[in-house]
N, C-alpha and C positions, 0 to 999 in steps of 0.2 A: 572046806570050801566049797562053796554054794555058786553055780554058773549060770549067770544072767545074760541071756541072750538080747541082743540088740531090739528086736521086735516083741517081745515077750509083753510088753505091756500094751500094748496094741493088741496082740491076741487076746488077752485076759478080757478087756474091756468090752468085746461085742460079746461075751458069752454071760448069759442069765439077766442078772436082776436090776440093773443100770435103768434110769428113767430114759424112757424112750429106746430100750434096749427091743430088740426083736430081729428077724431076718432081716439080712442085708437086702436093699432093694424093696422093702414093703414100707408102706407108710403108717405111720402111728394116726389112730383111729381116736377122736375125740374121748374125753373121758368125763366121768362126774368131777374129777378136780377144774378141769375145764371151766363146766358150765358152774359150778360153785365160786369160782374165781369172775366169771362176767355177771353172776348174780350180785355179788358183794359188790363189786366196783359199781355196777350200775346203781346200785342200791345207795350207795357212798355219794354220788354225785348229782349235780343237775343238769337237765338240758341234755339227754346223753340220747344219741342216735346211733344206730346198727348198719354197719357199711359190709355188707359179704362179698368175701372174695373166693372165685371160682376154684375148684381144685385144680390144681397144674400137677405136673409129672412128678415134683418134689415134696407138694405139701398137699395137705386133704383141703376138704373149704374150711376157710376160717372167715369169722366176725371180727371187725373193729367197731369198738363200741368208742365213741367220740363224743367228750362231755362238751358242755357249753363254751369253755374257754379253750379247746382245742386238745386238751387233755386226752390221751387216748389209752387203749389196751388192745391186743389182738390173743386169740384163743383160737384154737379148733372148734369146730361143731360139726354136726354130723351131716348138713345138707343144706340149701337154701331153704327147704319145708321147714328144717330144725330151726333157723335163726327168726324165721318169719313167725312161729310159734313161741320163740322164746320171746320176740318184741311184743306181740300181740298179748300175752300172759302179763309182760311187765308195762303194758300201754308204752311201748318207746317204737318209735319209726323205724321200719327197714328199708333200707337201700342196696341195690345191686351196684357195687364200684363199676363195674363194665359200661353201665350204662351212664351213671352220675360222676362217677368218679371220686374223689375224696373232697371233701369242705377246705376250704381258703384256711380255718381257723386252727386244721391239724397243723397244716405244711407250718402255719405262723409259729404253733408252739413247738413244733419239733426246732424250729430254727431259733427259737430263745432258748431251748435247753442245750443246743450247741455252743450257744456262746455264753452258758451261764460259767463261774470257775468251779472248780472242781473239789 
């Protein structure tokens, strides 16, 4: 008979290979997968703009890409400079959320998604 402790699964989860695994209390940095997702997403939509969210105590710097219809995606990015380089390379305007806020179309899109039947 093998004994299984109540918290064994939680202890195992923190060790090693899972996505985002690392030392407790450390922030995950952006990865090539993050950049690849942003690249593919922006290349498959029209009217994309980038909105950079500053680093917080919980999350590294992130960028929100928002399409013309308000559809959006968020991923980590190395820094504001990295976001600006990403935008320049792809001819995407880059804004700082802390200065301009999010566009109305993003909020409207999110609200529409909440009302959609599952």
